[in-house]
C-alpha positions as CSV (number, residue, x, y, z in Angstrom):
1,M,-87.2,270.9,-159.1
2,S,-87.6,272.5,-155.6
3,N,-85.5,271.2,-152.8
4,F,-88.0,271.2,-150.6
5,V,-91.0,268.8,-151.6
6,D,-93.7,268.2,-148.5
7,R,-96.0,266.0,-150.3
8,V,-95.5,262.4,-151.9
9,K,-97.0,259.4,-152.9
10,I,-95.0,256.0,-152.1
11,T,-96.1,251.9,-152.4
12,C,-94.7,249.8,-149.8
13,K,-95.3,246.2,-149.4
14,A,-94.0,244.0,-146.3
15,G,-92.4,240.6,-147.0
16,N,-94.5,237.1,-148.2
17,G,-94.0,234.6,-146.0
18,G,-92.2,231.7,-146.8
19,N,-93.9,228.3,-148.1
20,G,-94.2,225.2,-145.8
21,S,-92.4,222.4,-147.0
22,V,-93.4,218.6,-148.0
23,S,-90.7,216.5,-147.0
24,F,-90.1,212.9,-144.9
25,H,-88.0,211.7,-143.0
26,R,-85.4,209.7,-145.1
27,E,-82.4,207.5,-143.7
28,K,-81.0,204.4,-144.2
29,F,-82.9,201.1,-142.7
30,V,-85.7,203.3,-142.1
31,T,-88.7,202.5,-144.4
32,N,-91.3,205.2,-143.6
33,G,-89.9,207.9,-142.4
34,G,-92.4,210.4,-141.1
35,P,-93.2,213.9,-142.1
36,D,-90.7,216.3,-141.7
37,G,-91.0,219.3,-143.6
38,G,-90.3,222.3,-142.1
39,D,-92.2,225.9,-142.3
40,G,-91.6,229.0,-144.3
41,G,-89.7,231.6,-142.8
42,H,-91.8,235.1,-141.8
43,G,-91.9,238.0,-144.3
44,G,-90.2,241.0,-143.7
45,D,-91.4,243.9,-141.7
46,V,-91.7,247.6,-143.0
47,Y,-90.7,250.4,-140.5
48,V,-90.7,254.1,-140.2
49,F,-88.2,256.6,-138.4
50,T,-88.5,259.9,-137.8
51,D,-85.1,261.2,-138.6
52,P,-84.6,264.7,-136.6
53,N,-81.8,265.4,-139.8
54,M,-84.1,265.4,-142.5
55,H,-86.2,268.5,-143.4
56,T,-88.2,267.8,-146.7
57,L,-90.0,264.9,-148.7
58,L,-87.4,265.3,-151.3
59,D,-85.6,261.6,-151.2
60,F,-89.2,260.5,-152.1
61,R,-89.0,261.9,-155.6
62,F,-86.0,259.7,-156.5
63,K,-87.5,256.6,-154.6
64,S,-90.9,256.0,-153.9
65,K,-91.2,252.5,-153.5
66,F,-90.1,250.1,-150.9
67,T,-90.8,246.2,-150.3
68,A,-89.3,244.1,-147.5
69,Q,-87.9,240.5,-148.1
70,S,-90.1,237.6,-148.5
71,G,-89.4,234.9,-146.2
72,G,-87.9,231.6,-147.2
73,D,-89.2,228.4,-147.9
74,G,-89.2,225.4,-145.5
75,A,-87.0,222.4,-146.0
76,G,-86.8,218.8,-144.9
77,G,-85.7,217.6,-141.5
78,R,-87.4,220.1,-140.0
79,C,-85.7,223.1,-141.6
80,S,-87.5,226.4,-141.3
81,G,-87.1,229.0,-143.9
82,K,-84.7,232.2,-143.3
83,R,-87.1,235.1,-142.2
84,G,-87.0,238.2,-144.4
85,E,-85.2,241.1,-143.9
86,S,-87.3,244.0,-142.7
87,I,-86.6,247.5,-144.1
88,T,-86.9,251.2,-142.3
89,I,-88.5,254.2,-143.8
90,K,-86.3,257.2,-142.6
91,V,-88.9,260.6,-142.8
92,P,-88.2,264.2,-141.4
93,P,-90.4,265.1,-137.8
94,G,-93.6,266.3,-138.9
95,T,-94.2,263.6,-141.6
96,V,-98.1,262.0,-142.1
97,F,-98.6,258.8,-143.4
98,R,-102.4,258.5,-145.2
99,D,-103.7,255.7,-146.8
100,A,-103.9,256.4,-150.9
101,E,-107.1,254.7,-151.2
102,T,-109.4,256.1,-147.7
103,N,-107.4,259.5,-146.9
104,L,-107.7,258.3,-143.8
105,V,-104.4,258.5,-141.3
106,V,-102.2,255.8,-140.4
107,A,-99.1,257.4,-138.8
108,D,-98.2,260.4,-137.4
109,M,-94.3,260.8,-137.2
110,D,-94.2,264.2,-134.9
111,T,-91.6,262.7,-132.4
112,P,-87.6,262.8,-133.6
113,G,-86.1,259.3,-133.1
114,E,-89.0,257.5,-133.0
115,T,-89.6,254.0,-134.9
116,R,-93.3,252.5,-135.5
117,L,-94.2,249.2,-137.3
118,L,-96.2,250.7,-140.5
119,L,-96.4,247.3,-142.0
120,K,-96.2,243.5,-141.2
121,G,-94.5,240.9,-142.9
122,G,-96.8,237.9,-144.1
123,R,-96.5,234.5,-141.4
124,G,-94.9,231.7,-142.9
125,G,-96.5,228.5,-143.9
126,W,-96.3,224.8,-141.8
127,G,-94.7,222.2,-142.8
128,N,-96.5,219.0,-143.4
129,M,-95.1,217.6,-140.1
130,H,-98.1,219.5,-138.6
131,F,-100.4,217.8,-139.9
132,A,-99.2,214.7,-139.1
133,T,-102.3,212.8,-137.0
134,P,-102.4,209.1,-135.5
135,T,-104.7,208.6,-138.9
136,R,-102.9,211.0,-141.3
137,Q,-99.5,209.6,-140.7
138,A,-98.1,210.9,-144.1
139,P,-99.2,214.2,-145.2
140,N,-98.7,214.8,-148.4
141,F,-99.7,218.5,-148.3
142,A,-98.1,221.8,-146.5
143,K,-99.5,225.4,-146.2
144,P,-98.3,228.3,-148.3
145,G,-96.8,231.3,-146.3
146,T,-99.2,234.4,-146.1
147,K,-99.2,236.8,-149.3
148,T,-99.1,240.7,-148.6
149,E,-100.5,243.5,-150.5
150,I,-99.1,246.5,-151.5
151,H,-100.3,249.6,-149.9
152,T,-99.9,253.1,-151.2
153,F,-99.5,256.1,-149.1
154,L,-99.7,259.5,-149.4
155,L,-97.1,261.7,-147.2
156,E,-97.5,264.9,-145.7
157,L,-94.9,267.4,-144.1
158,K,-96.8,269.3,-141.7
159,T,-94.0,271.6,-140.1
160,I,-93.9,271.7,-136.4
161,A,-93.7,274.9,-134.4
162,D,-95.5,276.5,-131.9
163,V,-96.0,279.7,-134.1
164,G,-97.0,280.0,-137.4
165,L,-96.3,283.3,-139.1
166,V,-99.1,284.2,-141.4
167,G,-99.8,287.2,-143.9
168,Y,-99.6,288.5,-147.4
169,P,-96.1,288.4,-149.3
170,N,-93.6,290.8,-148.5
171,V,-95.0,291.7,-144.9
172,G,-91.9,291.4,-143.1
173,K,-92.4,287.8,-142.0
174,S,-88.5,286.2,-143.0
175,T,-87.4,290.0,-141.4
176,L,-89.2,289.4,-138.2
177,L,-87.7,285.9,-137.9
178,S,-84.1,286.6,-138.9
179,V,-84.3,289.2,-136.0
180,V,-85.8,287.3,-133.3
181,T,-84.1,283.8,-134.0
182,S,-80.7,283.2,-135.1
183,A,-82.5,281.6,-139.1
184,K,-81.1,283.0,-141.8
185,P,-84.0,283.1,-144.5
186,K,-83.9,284.5,-147.9
187,I,-85.1,288.0,-147.5
188,G,-85.9,290.4,-150.6
189,N,-88.4,293.4,-151.3
190,Y,-90.5,290.8,-153.6
191,H,-93.4,289.1,-153.7
192,F,-92.9,284.9,-152.8
193,T,-89.3,285.8,-151.6
194,T,-90.3,282.8,-149.2
195,L,-91.2,279.8,-150.9
196,T,-90.8,277.1,-148.4
197,P,-91.3,277.1,-144.6
198,N,-88.2,278.6,-142.6
199,L,-88.1,277.1,-139.0
200,G,-86.0,279.4,-135.9
201,I,-85.9,279.1,-132.5
202,V,-86.2,282.0,-129.9
203,R,-85.1,281.3,-126.4
204,R,-87.4,283.1,-123.7
205,H,-86.6,282.6,-119.9
206,G,-85.2,279.2,-119.9
207,E,-87.7,278.1,-122.7
208,D,-87.4,277.6,-126.5
209,I,-89.9,279.0,-128.3
210,V,-89.9,277.0,-132.4
211,L,-91.4,280.0,-134.8
212,A,-92.0,279.1,-138.4
213,D,-91.9,281.8,-141.5
214,I,-94.7,280.2,-144.1
215,P,-94.7,281.3,-147.3
216,G,-97.3,284.0,-148.1
217,L,-100.9,284.0,-148.5
218,V,-103.1,285.0,-151.6
219,E,-106.5,285.2,-152.3
220,G,-108.0,282.2,-153.1
221,A,-105.2,280.0,-151.2
222,S,-108.0,277.7,-149.7
223,E,-109.0,276.7,-152.9
224,G,-105.2,276.1,-154.0
225,V,-104.7,279.4,-155.7
226,G,-100.8,280.7,-155.7
227,L,-98.9,278.4,-152.9
228,G,-102.3,277.9,-151.7
229,H,-102.4,274.5,-150.0
230,D,-98.5,274.1,-149.4
231,F,-98.9,277.2,-147.1
232,L,-101.7,276.2,-145.3
233,R,-100.8,272.7,-144.7
234,H,-97.7,274.1,-142.4
235,V,-100.2,275.6,-140.4
236,D,-102.0,273.0,-139.1
237,R,-99.8,272.0,-136.4
238,T,-98.9,275.6,-134.9
239,R,-100.5,276.5,-131.4
240,L,-100.3,280.8,-132.1
241,L,-100.4,282.6,-135.2
242,L,-98.9,285.9,-135.5
243,H,-100.3,287.7,-138.1
244,L,-98.6,290.2,-140.0
245,V,-99.8,293.3,-141.7
246,D,-98.0,295.7,-143.3
247,I,-99.4,298.8,-141.8
248,S,-97.7,301.3,-143.6
249,G,-99.5,300.4,-146.8
250,S,-96.6,300.6,-148.7
251,E,-97.2,298.2,-151.9
252,G,-101.0,300.2,-152.3
253,R,-102.7,297.6,-150.6
254,D,-105.3,298.4,-147.8
255,P,-104.2,296.6,-144.3
256,I,-107.9,296.5,-143.3
257,E,-108.7,294.0,-146.2
258,D,-105.0,292.2,-146.0
259,Y,-106.4,291.3,-142.5
260,D,-109.8,290.3,-143.6
261,Q,-108.5,288.6,-146.8
262,I,-105.9,286.0,-145.1
263,N,-108.4,285.0,-142.3
264,R,-111.2,284.4,-144.6
265,E,-108.9,282.1,-146.1
266,L,-107.4,280.2,-143.0
267,E,-111.6,280.2,-141.9
268,N,-112.0,278.2,-145.8
269,Y,-109.3,275.9,-145.3
270,G,-110.6,274.7,-141.6
271,D,-110.7,275.5,-138.5
272,L,-107.4,277.8,-138.7
273,A,-109.3,280.9,-138.3
274,S,-109.9,279.9,-134.5
275,R,-106.5,279.6,-133.8
276,P,-105.5,282.0,-131.5
277,Q,-103.9,284.9,-132.9
278,I,-101.9,287.7,-132.3
279,L,-102.1,290.7,-134.7
280,V,-98.5,292.0,-135.4
281,L,-98.8,295.3,-137.4
282,N,-95.2,295.9,-139.2
283,K,-93.1,298.9,-141.2
284,S,-94.5,300.9,-138.0
285,D,-91.4,303.2,-138.9
286,L,-92.5,304.6,-142.0
287,C,-94.4,307.5,-142.3
288,E,-97.8,306.2,-143.4
289,S,-98.2,303.8,-140.4
290,T,-99.8,306.1,-138.0
291,E,-103.3,307.0,-139.6
292,N,-103.7,303.0,-140.2
293,V,-102.8,302.0,-137.0
294,D,-105.7,303.7,-135.7
295,R,-108.1,302.2,-138.7
296,M,-106.9,298.6,-137.9
297,K,-107.4,299.2,-134.0
298,A,-111.2,300.8,-135.1
299,H,-111.9,297.8,-137.3
300,I,-110.5,295.3,-134.8
301,A,-112.8,296.6,-131.9
302,S,-115.9,297.0,-134.7
303,L,-115.2,293.6,-135.3
304,G,-115.9,292.6,-131.6
305,V,-112.4,290.6,-132.0
306,S,-110.6,290.3,-128.4
307,I,-106.9,289.4,-129.8
308,P,-103.3,291.4,-128.8
309,V,-102.3,294.0,-131.0
310,F,-98.6,295.2,-131.4
311,T,-96.9,297.9,-133.4
312,I,-93.5,296.9,-134.6
313,S,-90.6,297.5,-136.8
314,A,-89.1,294.5,-137.5
315,A,-86.6,296.2,-139.6
316,T,-85.6,298.5,-136.7
317,H,-86.2,296.0,-133.6
318,Q,-88.8,298.6,-132.6
319,G,-91.7,297.2,-129.9
320,L,-90.2,293.3,-129.8
321,E,-89.8,292.4,-126.4
322,P,-93.2,293.3,-125.6
323,L,-94.4,291.1,-128.8
324,L,-92.0,288.1,-127.5
325,D,-93.5,288.4,-123.8
326,C,-96.9,288.2,-125.1
327,V,-96.1,285.1,-127.3
328,E,-94.6,283.6,-124.2
329,E,-97.3,284.0,-121.7
330,K,-99.9,282.7,-124.7
331,L,-97.8,279.7,-125.5
332,R,-97.9,279.1,-121.4
333,D,-102.0,278.3,-121.4
334,L,-102.0,276.9,-124.7
335,P,-102.5,273.0,-125.5
336,P,-99.5,271.2,-127.1
337,I,-98.5,271.1,-130.7
338,Q,-101.2,268.9,-132.7
339,H,-100.8,265.0,-133.1
340,Y,-102.6,263.1,-135.7
341,E,-104.3,260.2,-134.1
342,P,-104.4,256.9,-136.4
343,E,-107.6,256.4,-138.1
344,T,-107.0,252.8,-139.6
345,V,-104.5,250.7,-138.9
346,L,-102.6,248.5,-141.4
347,L,-100.2,246.6,-139.3
348,E,-101.4,242.7,-140.1
349,T,-101.3,241.6,-143.7
350,K,-104.8,240.6,-144.6
351,T,-104.9,236.7,-143.3
352,T,-109.1,237.2,-143.3
353,E,-110.9,234.2,-145.0
354,S,-113.2,236.2,-147.5
355,F,-114.9,234.7,-150.1
356,H,-118.4,235.4,-152.1
357,I,-120.2,233.1,-154.4
358,E,-120.5,234.6,-157.9
359,M,-123.1,232.8,-160.6
360,D,-121.4,232.0,-164.4
361,G,-124.7,230.4,-165.9
362,E,-125.7,227.4,-163.7
363,V,-122.6,227.3,-162.4
364,F,-121.8,228.6,-158.7
365,V,-118.3,230.1,-158.5
366,V,-116.7,230.7,-155.5
367,V,-113.9,233.6,-155.6
368,G,-112.1,235.3,-152.5
369,S,-108.4,235.5,-150.6
370,A,-109.8,232.6,-148.7
371,M,-110.0,230.3,-151.6
372,D,-106.6,231.5,-153.5
373,H,-104.8,230.2,-150.1
374,L,-106.7,227.0,-150.0
375,L,-105.8,225.9,-153.1
376,D,-102.1,226.6,-152.6
377,S,-102.1,224.3,-149.9
378,V,-103.6,221.1,-151.8
379,N,-102.4,218.1,-153.6
380,F,-105.2,217.2,-155.6
381,D,-103.2,213.9,-156.4
382,D,-103.3,212.8,-152.5
383,D,-106.6,211.5,-151.1
384,E,-105.8,213.0,-147.6
385,S,-105.2,216.4,-148.7
386,I,-108.6,216.5,-151.1
387,N,-109.9,215.0,-147.4
388,W,-108.7,217.8,-145.9
389,F,-109.3,220.6,-148.4
390,H,-113.5,219.1,-148.0
391,R,-113.3,219.7,-144.4
392,S,-111.4,223.2,-145.0
393,L,-114.7,224.3,-147.4
394,R,-116.8,223.1,-144.4
395,R,-115.0,225.0,-141.5
396,L,-114.6,228.3,-144.0
397,G,-118.5,228.0,-144.5
398,V,-117.9,227.8,-147.8
399,I,-120.6,225.0,-147.9
400,D,-123.2,226.9,-145.7
401,A,-122.9,229.8,-148.4
402,L,-123.5,227.3,-151.4
403,R,-126.7,226.1,-149.7
404,D,-127.6,229.2,-149.3
405,A,-127.0,230.7,-153.1
406,G,-129.1,227.9,-154.0
407,A,-126.5,224.9,-155.0
408,G,-128.5,221.6,-154.9
409,E,-127.1,218.2,-154.5
410,G,-125.2,217.7,-157.7
411,A,-124.7,221.6,-158.9
412,T,-121.5,222.4,-160.3
413,V,-119.2,224.7,-157.9
414,R,-116.3,226.1,-159.4
415,I,-113.1,227.4,-157.4
416,A,-110.5,228.8,-159.5
417,D,-110.5,226.9,-162.5
418,I,-111.6,223.4,-161.1
419,D,-115.0,222.2,-161.3
420,F,-116.6,219.9,-158.2
421,D,-119.8,218.6,-158.2
422,F,-121.7,220.1,-155.0
423,I,-122.3,217.4,-152.4
424,D,-124.1,218.4,-149.4
């Protein structure tokens, strides 16, 4: 198993709210103590923390389920239940959370040290002391805590770097990174020496520039061929691309074809083709390079593309200073690293009182989260609780919905496994 993991799926669940208590005050010489059932505790929340010491999502291969603690139930004597403990999930900088069902962005954790609320715990239910009124002095029912749902997230690690080094395998990207920064990437004279992104920092005139050596592209990468999306995902955030080409053609490939093919893959993946580029003609120290340099410059001119072109040799350190000066100048005018704005919010627990009417023969069946929550609150052995249940049906609009669905006086209505006669 690779130690570098940049895409995983996890499930998270905030804690359920604790149930309210049904209790009455009991004391010597006090025959009819009032209701004193306490409230349930709120469920624990789920937080996300951007840990600058993490560089991969490997940890989630071994633990992918995260559940916050549920709130405690209320008790007599107006005692509230204990609040559930929250949990914090640590992720590396650059991690994007997407809702697995909709693929919409929930959070972009791109700031080291940032903590963000991902899911909020359920609210604790009210104890029966809240339902006492002058006419209902002994309520024999309480509210249950809000139940939270399990959410599945897709986590994508998108490398945070100012400059991305792109190009076919073995064109010298790792060598260039090792020369201009203190990074020590694996270097070898064979394809796919680099299998994971490597980061390095070059300091120019008091400013730090982060470079990312991205695994090499091959034809069809935008469709997942080779390292495919594992490569392209890490180019998303870069502000500037250094497009490296082996200008010597030392492996029998045509540098011009390599240049065009890489740009096609960037274009097919999204808007990466429009990302500012600097073309770097590497391996100029090899004798075969002179003619190809002229051919490449003529090809660029024929395309009408206005991009800087630098001829360098990363191995012999030739031409690096002018290249780095151009990189610094370009970055000065470019917008900051891309931040993915949230497209959906899952912070709140789903407490929406939803329901709908279905037909089972001539029986009107009311189903939905509102009915489940309501039935948990009712004591059908207590007349006052039943009266509160009927009032709640009207408040939620169930009576009007049944009437609109064609329910007449005396029609059979089913909620869960309980049948009622419809009374308008």
